[in-house]
N, C-alpha and C positions, 0 to 999 in steps of 0.2 A: 378430671383434675390432672395437672401436669405431674410428671414423675418427680420433678424437683420439689414440688409442694408436698408430696407424700413423704419425701425424705426429711423435709423440715419439720413436718408434724411428728415424725418418729423421733427426731432429735429433741424436739420440745418435750414430748412425753417422757423420753428417756431421762432428760434433765430433771423433770419433776420427781422421778422416782430414784434418781441417782444417789440421793442422800442416804438411802437405806444401806448402801455399801460404802459410800464416800465418807460419811461422818464417822462411823466406827473405825475406819482405817486412819483417819486423821487423829482421832482420839488416842488411838494406840501409838501413833507416831509422836504426838505431842507429849504423851506420858513418858515415853522413852527420852524425850528431849527436855523434860521438866517444864513444859509449857502447859498452861491451864487448859483443861479439856473443854471448858465452856466456850473456848474460841473455835472449836471444831465446826459447829453449825454455821456461824457467820462466815468463816473462812471458806467452807465448802460452797456456800451460797454464791460467793464472789467467783470462785473457781468455775463452778458448773454453769452459771449464767454467762460468764465471760466466754467460755468455750462454746456454748450453744449459740451465742450471738455471732461469734467469729465464723463458725461453721455455716450459719444461716446466711450471713453476708457474702461468704465465698460462693455458696450455691446460687445466690441471686445476682452475682456480679454481672453476668452477661445480660440478664433481663433488665437490670438497672441501667446499663449502658444503652440498650435498645429503646427503653422507655423515655429517654431524654427527648426523643422526637415526637412523642405522643402528645396530642392536644389536651390541655387541661386549662384551668384558670391561669391567668398571668401571674408572674412572680409577685407583683404588688398586691393583687387581689388575694393570692394565697396567703400572704403575710397577714393581711387584714382578717381573713377567715381563721387563721391559726390563733391569733390573739383573741378574736371574738369567741373562738371555740373554747378557750379556757373558762370564760365567764358563762358560756352556755352549758358546759359540763358541770360547773359549780351550781348553776341554777337548777339543772336537772337532778343533781344529787340532793340539793336542799328540798326539792319537792318530794322526791322519793323518801327521804329521811322523815319528813313530816307525815307522810302517809303511813310509813311504818310505825311511827310513834302513836298515831291515832288508832291503829289496829292492835296496839299493845306490845309491839316489839321493842325490847330494850335498846336505848340509844348506845352508841359506841360500837366499834368493831374490834373483835379480838385479833384479827389479822393486823390491824394498824398498831395495836398495843404490842404485839409480838415483834413487829418490825422496829418500832421505837426502841424496844428493849435490846434487840440485836444490834442496832446502830450504837446504842450506848455502850455495849460491850466491845464493838468493833466498828469504829466510825467509817471505815472504808466500805462497809456494807451499804452505805447510802447510794453507792453507785448502782446497786441492784434495784433498790426501790425507786430510785429517781431517774435512772437512765436505761440500764440493760433490760430490766423487767418491762417497762412501758414499750420500748422499741420491739422487743420480741412479741409482746402481746398484740401490738398493732399489726405486725407482719402476719402472725398466726391467725388472729381472730377477725381482723378487718381485711387485709390484703388477700389472704388465702381462703379462709372460711366464708366470710361475707362476699368476697369477690366471686368465688365459685358459685355460691347460691344465687347471687344477683344475675348471673347469666341465664338462669332458668326461671327464677321467680321475680316478683316485683320487689321494690325496695322494702316495703313494710314487712313482708314475710321474711325476706332475707335478713333484715336487721333484727327482727324479733328472735329468730332461731339462733343466729350467731351471738346475739347479746345474752340470751339465756345460757348458752353453752359457756360463754365468757364468765358469766356470774357463777355457774356451777363449778368452774375451774378454781374459783377462789375458796371453795369449801366452807362457805358460810351461808347455809340454806336460809337462815332467818333474814339475811340481807340480800336475797336474790333480786328483789325489786331495785335496791340501791345500785347494785353492780350492773343490772340490766339497763337501767336508765343511763348510766355512764357509757355502756357499750353501744347503746342505740345512738347516743349523741356523737360518738366517735365515728360510727358508721355513716351518719348523716354528713359529717365533715368530709369523709373520704369520698362519698358519692357526689357531693356538691362540688368538690375541687378537682377530683380525679388525681390527687397527689397524696400518697401515703404519708409524706412528711408533715402534712397539716395535722392529722389526728395524732401523729407521733409527738409533735411539738406541744399540742394541747394536753396530751396524756402525761408527758414528761414534766411540764410546768405544773400541772395540777398535783401530781404526786409529790413533787419537790415542795410545793407550798404546804401541803398537808403535813409532810414530815417536819418542816421548819416550825410550823405553828404548833403541832403536837409536842415537839421537843421543847420549844421555848415557853409554852403556856400549859404544860402537862397538868400541873396541880390545879390551875384555874379551870381547865376544861373538865376535869374530873368532878370538881365542885359544882360546876354548872349542870353537868349531867345528873348529879345526885339531886340538885335543887329541882330540876325539871321533872325527874321521876317522882319526887316527893309531892310536887304540885299536882301531877297527874293522878297520883293515888288519893290526894286530898279531894280533888274534884270528883274522882270516881266514887268516893264515899257518899256523895250526895245524890248519885244517880241510881 
């Protein structure tokens, strides 16, 4: 693996744990300034993800310039794959969600609920969930991790390994199948087009859609989840 890639991985990991020091410092500063301490978490998320993305793009600037001459799918075909990739990711997520439901895993993601709550507290945090986060994840898990594995193994093995690690990074073990399905889809888009911007577009669009839908129809979604769980329990009583 390239030295630059190792640095990016270290930056990404450091960003994930930076809240342990960053949030308490912000809370202390906000307390002195009379600002609500509840804003410390969302503000630090924006700061840490912004810095990590800036550092990552600076490290990759030479590679990005040199990659312009590499052969991949044409611009038009890449756009088609990017748009199709959004629906493909949603389809993969729906299949995984139904499998989880059938094996008894509760519907709904705590991560998504936490993100929606954070955005409600600090709307600027939507930049993290919809833009900064997906871009960083595609660079780390698809371009670096999957790309490195794919040089030694076939697509299926490389995609499975990188997708499971991608799922584990979200810290929701009960939804490992859901996140792995998404990761596998994005890896497919990357290897199919050889342009990291394609899975980035699909990931950004998908996250943005989820945030908008969850925010606009929060109460309706919670009611549907409760109804689905009640129906599942009702059916289970006859089996």
